[in-house]
N, C-alpha and C positions, 0 to 999 in steps of 0.2 A: 574430281571427275574420274570416270573410269577410264582406264588405259584401253587401247585398241588391241586387237589380236594380231599376231604374226602368223600369216598362213604360209605353209611350205608347199609350193605347187609344182608337181612334175611336169616335165615337157615331153613331147613325142620322142620316140626312138624309131629308127628305120625309116623307110621311104614310103610307107603306104598310108592310106587315109587314117589319121590318127584319132578320129572322133571316138572310136570304138574302144580306145585304150583307157578312157576316163569315165567314171561314173557322173550322173546328172548334177550331183552336188557341186563338182568343181566348176561347172558352168554357172550355177547359181552364186558361187562365191565370187567368180572372176566378173560377173555382171555388176557386182556391188563395189569392187576395189577401184580406187583412184591413184593409188600409190604402189610402185613395184620396185623391188632391189632386184636387178638383173645382172646376169653374167655378160650378156650382150644383147642389145636392143633388137636386132633383126629377128633372131628366133623367138624372143619374147613376144613381139609384135604378132608373129604368125600364129602362136597359140592362143593369144587373146582373141585374135580375129576369128580363129576356128571356133572357139567356144562362146564367142559373143558377137555375133553377126552384125548387130546394130552399133558396134562400139564407135565412139567418137574419140580419136586419139589426141584431140585438142584438150580433152577434158581429163587426160590421164597424164601422170608423171612418172617417168621411169629414171631411177638413179642407177648409173653404171657402176658396178663393182669390178675393178680390174684386178684379177687375181695375181698379176704379176707386179703390181704397184707395191712399193716399199711401206706405204702408209695409206690406209683407207679410213683413218679415224674420222675425217670430216664427213664422208658418206655414212658410215655407222652412226655418228651423232645426230645427223640430219633426220634419219629414220626413226631413231629412238625417240627424238623429239616428236616426230608425227605421232608415234604410238602413244606417247605419254599425254598428248592432247586429245586422245580418244579415237584417232584414226585407225581403221584396220589397214594392214600393209601386207603385200605378198613378196615371198622370195621366189624367183623363177629361174629355173636351171636352163642352159642351152639344150639339154637332153637328159632324160632320165630324172632322178630324184635329187633335190637339193640336199647338200651335206653328205651325200654317198659318193665318194670319188668326184665331187664337184664342190666349188666354193660355197660358202654360206655358213659354215659351222661357226666362225667366229662371231658374226652377227647374231646367230641363234643363241650363243653363249652369253653375249651381252644382254639379250632380251631376257634370258632367264635371271641374270643378276639384277635386272630392274624389275622383276616380278611381272613380267609381261607374259600373258599366255601364248604358248607356241602350239599351233594346230597343224599337224601333218595331213595332207591330202593324199588319197590312193591314186597311184599311177604306176608306169612301168620302170623297172630298173634292170638293165642288161645283166648286172651281177647277180641279182636274186633269180631272174629268169633262167640264166645259165644253171645255177645251183638246182633249180627245182627240176630242170629237165635232164641233168646230167646222170642220174642214178647213183651218185656218190653220196657220202655221209652229209646229211642235212641236220644231224643233231649236234655235230662239233665241226665248225668251219671257221676259217680265217681270211679276210681280205687283206693283201699286202701291198696294194698299189701297183707300182711298177717294179721291174727287175732292175738292178744296177746297170748303168752304161758301160763302166769299165768291164773288159772282156774277162779277166781274171775273176774279179768280184762277182761277175754274171754267173760263171760257172760254179763257183762256190755257193752262191744263192741257190741254184738249181739242185745241186746235191744235197743241201740242207733241206729244200722242199721235199725232196724224194724221201728223206728219212722221216720228215715230220709227218708226211701224208700217210703213214701207216695207221694213224689214229685220228686224223682230221682231214678235212677237204680244204685245200689251199687254193684260193682264187686270186687272180691278178690280170691286168690289163696292159696293153701296149699301143703305141702310136701306130696307126694303120700302115705306114711305110716300113715298119719293124716287124710286123706280124709274121711274116713268112720266115724271117730269119730266127725268130723267137721259137716258132715251131720247131726248126730244124735243130736248134740248141737243145730243146727239151727232149727231143727223141734221141739225141745223141748223149746227153748227160744224166736223164732220170734212169732209175731201175727199171729193167725190163718188165717187171711186174706191176709197176705203177699204173693206175688208170688215168688217161690223159683225155680231158674233154674240151672241145672247142666249141664255144657258142658265138657263131658268126652272123652278122648282119641281121641281128634279130628284129622282128617286125618289119621286114623287107621282103621283096619278091625273091631274094636270093638267100634267104634264112637257111642255115644249117645248124644243127646241133648234133655232134657225134662224139661218143665216148667209146674209147678202145684202150686195150692195154698198150704199153709202150711197144711191146714185142709185136703186137698185131699191126700197129702204126708202121713198124719196121718192115714187116712182111708185105705191106701194101705199097712199099717203096715211095713213101710220102703220102701227103694228105691232099685236101682240097686246095685250090688256088687261093692263097690268102693275100695276094698283092693287093695293097691299098684298101684293105677291108677291115671292118670293125670287128675285133675279136676279143672274147672274154675266155681266159684260160682257167681251167679247174684241174687239179691234180689230186687223186686220191690213192 
């Protein structure tokens, strides 16, 4: 029996009508799928309903993957079993693209090990959208996740980023409640000649993407209000 395909399905970002963020092909795939591996059920259902108006959720099964759980092996093997029986399965993020600053990579790796075809669908990623609009080096770049929590390690990491960014663009994210302090730390500890881009609330009514040198940020006596906002930082 032919195995099913594993579809990697992006979800909306921002707070605007998300239908324009996806090609028609995504809707066609979602109308066919009955099984999903999801980060959280609520945003998963919202996307499915947006792209399949006639969906009957009684006919769909959502397998919740808890990224904080110590062991997700039971969920992994349930879905691999579905795939090996010929069922197509979707991996669905809360926002953005599965496997990019989102859980799902372990399941994808397992699918490859079982010779299951993995098919990525087109959709928004705040990381890549920030890079695209930053004006920074798009030929050589690195995403490093989050800065360290420890204050001393955090300063050391920023100084390392400052040096590395001479030849590459360094991108990272932060939880919304830390975004404002992260910006202040970057302006304080980056080299004045470094370029600092803020990708803020992408695909929302409050979207901003601003790139300035650190010296220019200092001359402005601060940046936009980042309190509790979604921000991608890029340094070049």
